[in-house]
N, C-alpha and C positions, 0 to 999 in steps of 0.2 A: 104688366103688373102695376106699373105706376098709374096707367090710365084707369085701371080698376079701382085703385085706391082713391083717385081724384073723383071718380063717379060716385063712389061710396060716400065720400065726404060731402059732395055737393047735393046728393039726393038723400042722404041719410039724416038721421036725427043728431042733435048735438051730443048725444051719448056716444055715437059712433066716432065723432070728432074727438071727444074726450078720450075714448078708448085708443084711438090712433095716437093721440098725444102721449098717453101713458105708455104705449108700446115704444114709441120713439124715445121718450124720456128714459124708459128702462133700458133700452138698447144703448143709448148714449151713456147712461150711468155705468152699465156693464163694461163699455169700452174704457171709460175713465178708471173704473176699478181694475180692469185688466192692465191698463197702462201703469197705474199706481203699483199694482202687484209686481209687474215686470220691473218697474223702476226700483221697488223695494228689494226684489230678488237680486237685481244687478248691484245695488248698493251693498246688500248683505254679502254677495260674492266678493265685491271689492274690499269690504272691511275684513272678510275672512282671509282673503289673500294678503292684505296688509298685516293682519294679525299673525299669519303664518310667517311672513317675512320678518316681522319684529321678533317672533319667537325664535326663528332660525338665527337672526342676528344676535339675540341674547345668548342662545346656546353656543354659537361660535365664539362670542366674547368670553363666556364662562369657560369653554374648553381651552381657549387661548390662555386665559389667566391660570387655569389649572395646569396646562403644559409648562407655562413659565415657572410656576411654583414647583412643579415636579423637577424641572431642570435645575432650579436653584437648590433644592434639597439634594438632588443627586450630586451636584457639585460639592455641596457641604459634606455629604457622606464620602464622596471620593477623596476629598481633601483630608478628612479624618482618617480614612483607611490608609492613605499615603503616609500621613504622619505616624500612624500606628506601625506600619511596616518599617518605616525609617527608624523608629524607636526600637523595634524588635531587632533590627540589624545592628543598631548601635549597642544594644544590650548584649547581643551575642558577641560582638567584637570586643566590648569591654570585658565580658566574662572570659573570653579566650586570652586576652592580654593579661588579665588577673591570674588566670591559671598558669600561663607561661611564667609570669613573674614569681608566683608561688613555687613553681618547679625550679626556677633558677635560684631562688632563695634557699630552697631545700638542698639543692646541689651544693651551693656555696657553704651552707651550714655543715653539710656532710664533709666537704673538703676541709673546712676550718677545723672540724673535729678530728679528722685524720692528721692534719698538720699539728694540732695540739698533742695528739698521741705520739707522733714522731718526735716532737720537741721534748715531751716527757721522757720518752725512751732515751733520747740523746742526753738529756740532763741526768738520767739515771746512770748512763754509761760514763758521763763526765764525773759524776759523784763517785762512781766506783774507781775511776782512774785517779781522782784526787785522793781517795782513801789509800789506793795502792802507793801513790807517790808519798803520801804522809807516812805510810808504814815503812817504805824504803828510806825515807828521810830519817825516821826514828832509828832504823837499823844502822844507817850510816853514822848518825850522830852517836850511837852507843859504841860502835866500833872505834869511832874517832876518839871517844873518851877513854876507851880501853887502851888505846895506843899511847896515850899520854902518860 
């Protein structure tokens, strides 16, 4: 094949040489374009891979920040719920203590009222006894006057 091309160049017209040159130049240009296209494709693939890696890194960083914020807020909510539960228990305890104190006070007031009733009854009895003694004293003093 090469021999045929050399014979054609040597025996042919300058137009044949020019045509061979154009074919060779076109072939070389196509190889260059193929190489540039392959290099561009490889570079594009590399940039795409780098971009995907950056996107994944950003997504991971964002998810990590989101998880940290979620954990922080869950800790805050947990702390508030614990405080609320403690307050509720304290309120129940204070309510029970207040109710017990109110019941004790009511019992003491009732006992005090009963004691006052007993004192009043005893004072009434003492008053009656004093009246009886006064009446006897008057009787004795009238008898004693009648003896004189």
